[in-house]
N, C-alpha and C positions, 0 to 999 in steps of 0.2 A: 504494500500500500504506500503510495507516494504522498508527498506533502499536500498536494491538491486535495486528495481524498480525505486525508486526516483533518484538514481545515474545513471541509465542506459544511459540517454542522454549525460552525460559527462564522463562516465567511459570507454573510449576507451582503457584505460590502463589495464582493468580487464583481457582480454584474455591472454595478454602477461605474466601476473603474476599469472595466475591461477594454473600453475604447477611449482613446484620448479625445478631448473636446477641441484640441488644437494640434496641429502637426508637432510632434515632439522634436526638440532640438538636441536631445541627448538620450542615450539609453544606458542602462546598467545591467550587465550580465551577472546573475546571482546563481551560484552553484549550491544547491540545497541538498543536505543529507540528513536523514533521520537516524539518530544513533546516540551513543554515549559521548557526551561532550568531553569527558576526561581522556578518551582515547584518540581524539581527533587532532590532526595536524593540517594546517592549510596547504593547498597545493602550490602555493607561490609565496615569495617573501613579501609580507604585507607592509604597507606604509602605516596603517593603523589597524588596531585589533581591539576586541572587546570580548569579555567573557563573564558569565555568571553561572549559577548552578545548573541551569537548564540549556545553555547554549554557548557556543563559541563562534566568533565572527572575525573575518579578516577582509581587508579591502586594499586594493592597489589600483589607482586610476579609476576606471569605470568597470573594473572586475571585482566581484565580491564572492566569497565562499563562506559557508556557515554549516554548522551541525546544530540541530536542536532535538529536543526529546519527543517531538511529535505533537505537542499540545498546540492548539490554534493560537494561543497568546504568544507562544514562542515564535511562530511564523510572523505575526505582526511585529514583534520586536526585531526580527531580522530585517524585515522590510523597512522599519524605521531607521535602523542603523545604515542601511544602504542609501535611503533617501537623504538622510542627514549628511552623509559623506559626499554624495554627488552634488547636492544643492550647495553645500558649503564650499566645495571646490570651484563653484561658479559664482561666488560672491553673494550667495543667498543665505537664508537662515531657516531652520526648522524650529518653530517656536511653540512652547507650551502655552497655548492661548486659545481662546474662542475667537471666532471671526464671523461678524455679521455684516451683510451688505445692506446699506441704508442709503436710499436715494442714489443708487448706482455705484456707491463707493464702499470699499471694505473698511471696516473698523476692527482693529486688533484689540483684544482684551487679554493681555498676557497676565500670568501670575501662577503661583504654586497651587496645588490642590487645596480646596477649602476657601479660596478667595471669593468665589461667586461666579466663575465662568459658566458653569452649567445653568445656574439661575438666570444669568443674563441671556443665555441662548434660548431659554424657554419663554422669554417675554412675548406676550400676545401680539405686540405691534410689529414683530419681525416677520418678514415673508421669506427671507433667504438667509440660511446660516451655513457657513462653510464647514465648521466643526466646532465642538466645544472643548477640544483637547489639544489638537495639534494643527498648526497652520504652516504652510510653506510660503515663504516670502522671497521673491526674486526680483532683482533689479533688471531694468530693460531700457531701451531707448526712450520710452515714453514715461518712465518712472517705475516705481515699485508696484508689483502685483501680489495679491494674496490668492493662494490656491486651496481648495478644499482637500481634505484627506479622509481616509477611512478610520482614523483614530478618534473615537468618541468615548465619553464616560458611559457607565452602565445606565440602562434605562433610556436610551436614545428614542426620542419621539419625532424628531425632524427627519425629512428625507435626506439621503446622502447627496452631496453636491460635489462632483469632481471638477467643477468649473473654476473660474477665477474672476477677480475684479480688481481694478486699480485701488491701491490703498489710499484712503483719504484721511485716516486718523488713528490715533492710539488712545486708549482710555485705561487708566489705572483705577481698578475697582476698590471702593470702600463700601462696606455694607452699612446701610442707613435706612431710615424709615420712609424717606421720600427721595425721588430722583432729582439730582442737581449736578451741574458740571462747572468746574473751575479750570482756568488755564494751568497747565503743567509745564514747567520750564523744560527745555530740550535736554539739559544735562540730567535732570531727574528722570525724564522719560527714558533716556538711553540707559541709565543705570538699572531701572526697573526692567526694561526689555532684556538686558543682558542676563539678568537673573533667571529669565525664562527661556533662554536659548537652549535647545537640546543639542549640546556639543559633546560628542563622545570621542573627540580627538584632543589629546592633551599636549600636542606639540605647540611650542610658542607661536609658530607662524599661523596655525589654525586659530589660536586664541586672539591673536592680533587682527586677523582677518574678520573674525566675528565682531570684535570691538569696532572696527572701522565700518563694517556693514551696519551695525546698530546705529552708530552716529549718523551715517548717511541717511538711513531710513527715517529717523525721527526729525532730521533737519528739513525734510521736504513735506511734512504732513502736520495736521493739527493735533496737538496732544492735550489731553484734559485729565483731571482727577474726577472720577465719576462716582457720585453717591448712588448706590444701587439698592432699591427696595427689595424685600423678599418676594414680591410679586407685583405685576403691573408693568406698564410701559416705561421705558427709560430713553428711547431714541429721541423723543422731542427735546429732551434737555441738552442734547449735543448738536441738534440741528437748528435750534432757535437762534 
């Protein structure tokens, strides 16, 4: 039984992401093995590697290889590592964030677990949510874009969205009784964003590139501190 079959019961995201919504400008080859991570060795000399109890991962350029124990969550973790490596090598970021498209522009809501990202994603005024867990952000000739991903928290109720939108803003969430937004200085926004970057590469060059990307991203968008209520609409507070 291969990884595809093993993941089938939990891979409801696969059909939505089977076909690209735009012509891909890069690909990553991932060699997957189901087995004991302790006994595995990568088939090439890696530039970056990652391991935990249930998987081992190696990547060099746009080639990746991994072994995992067959659990669907391990497969998603391998894909996350591959995406983070490929996007980072191209000046982008994989961010622990929710992403909502408001008036045609993507708003990033980064932050650690428990901040309120899933609460924000469930707001009734939102018609399009890219994810409540992981967002791909990539620079381009027309500015930064945010892309939807298959990584969501438990209990997802929104449809999966493999598409993208130009990034228009970033909001640092603060839980409150009523929605309100205040300006957030770019240095504070960059520092908060960097805390939420999914960076699995500890090389100094990779960390420097992530820092520069975060500064570039927040320098061209609106950044706010967002008071987020436990329920109800919040988008009017950032579009007013």
